[in-house]
C-alpha positions in Angstrom: 21.3 -4.4 6.8 19.1 -5.6 9.6 15.3 -5.2 9.3 15.0 -2.6 12.1 17.7 -0.4 10.6 16.0 -0.7 7.2 12.6 0.2 8.6 14.1 3.2 10.5 15.8 4.4 7.3 12.5 4.1 5.4 10.6 5.8 8.2 13.0 8.7 8.1 12.7 9.1 4.3 8.9 8.7 4.4 8.6 11.2 7.2 10.8 13.7 5.3 8.7 13.3 2.1 5.5 13.7 4.0 6.8 16.7 5.8 7.7 18.6 2.7 4.2 18.1 1.4 3.2 21.3 3.3 5.4 23.6 1.3 3.4 23.4 -2.0 0.3 24.6 0.0 2.3 27.4 1.5 3.5 28.4 -1.9 0.0 28.4 -3.3 -1.3 30.6 -0.5 1.6 33.0 -0.9 1.3 33.1 -4.7 -2.5 33.6 -4.7 -2.4 36.0 -1.7 -5.4 34.1 -0.5 -6.2 31.3 2.0 -10.0 31.1 1.4 -10.1 27.4 0.9 -7.6 26.4 3.7 -9.0 24.9 6.9 -7.2 26.8 9.6 -8.3 24.4 12.3 -6.7 21.5 10.4 -3.4 23.3 10.2 -3.6 24.2 13.9 -3.9 20.5 14.6 -1.1 19.6 12.1 1.2 22.3 13.5 0.7 21.3 17.1 1.1 17.7 16.3 4.2 18.0 14.3 5.9 20.3 16.9 5.1 17.8 19.7 6.5 14.9 17.6 9.6 17.0 16.9 10.1 17.9 20.5 9.7 14.2 21.4 12.3 13.3 18.8 14.8 15.7 20.4 14.1 14.6 24.0 14.2 10.9 23.1 17.2 11.3 20.8 15.5 9.7 17.8 17.2 11.1 14.7 14.5 9.4 12.5 11.7 11.3 14.3 13.7 14.6 14.1 14.3 14.2 10.4 10.7 13.1 9.8 9.1 16.0 11.6 11.5 18.9 11.3 10.3 20.1 7.9 6.7 19.2 8.8 6.8 21.4 11.9 8.1 24.3 9.8 5.8 23.6 6.8 2.6 23.3 8.8 3.5 26.4 10.8 4.2 28.3 7.6 0.9 27.3 6.1 -0.9 28.2 9.3 0.8 31.6 9.5 0.2 32.5 5.9 -3.5 31.3 6.2 -4.0 33.6 9.2 -2.2 36.5 7.5 -4.1 36.3 4.3 -7.5 35.5 5.9 -7.5 38.0 8.7 -4.6 40.5 8.5 -4.6 41.2 4.8 -7.7 39.7 3.3 -7.9 39.7 -0.5 -9.5 42.6 -2.2 -12.4 41.2 -4.2 -13.0 42.7 -7.5 -16.3 44.3 -8.0 -17.7 42.9 -11.2 -19.6 45.4 -13.1 -21.5 44.0 -16.0 -20.8 45.5 -19.4 -23.4 47.8 -20.7 -25.4 46.2 -23.4 -26.8 48.4 -26.0 -30.1 47.5 -27.4 -30.9 49.1 -30.7 -34.1 50.9 -30.6 -36.3 50.2 -33.5 -36.3 52.9 -36.1 -39.4 55.1 -36.3 -41.0 55.1 -39.7 
């Protein structure tokens, strides 16, 4: 196998593995029904960047770029959509913590 072909194969595998890294974050947001700790601006940048790379892959005919960024575009968009949904559309209901009543025994009168 020639070096360029090997590097292209490794780039495709690496791109795919990096792209599926968005899905655990999406699952965590969905599971917790909260996106409090997620930087929306970061995922806007990730989503725009991965979609541009994916489009470039299609227009240039680069299978490696398509494989590398297809799941990344979907995953970053999913994280972004869930973050916006749980942050603005359906924010979490915070529980109101009411302290337990503590009973202090009054000293007995003698």
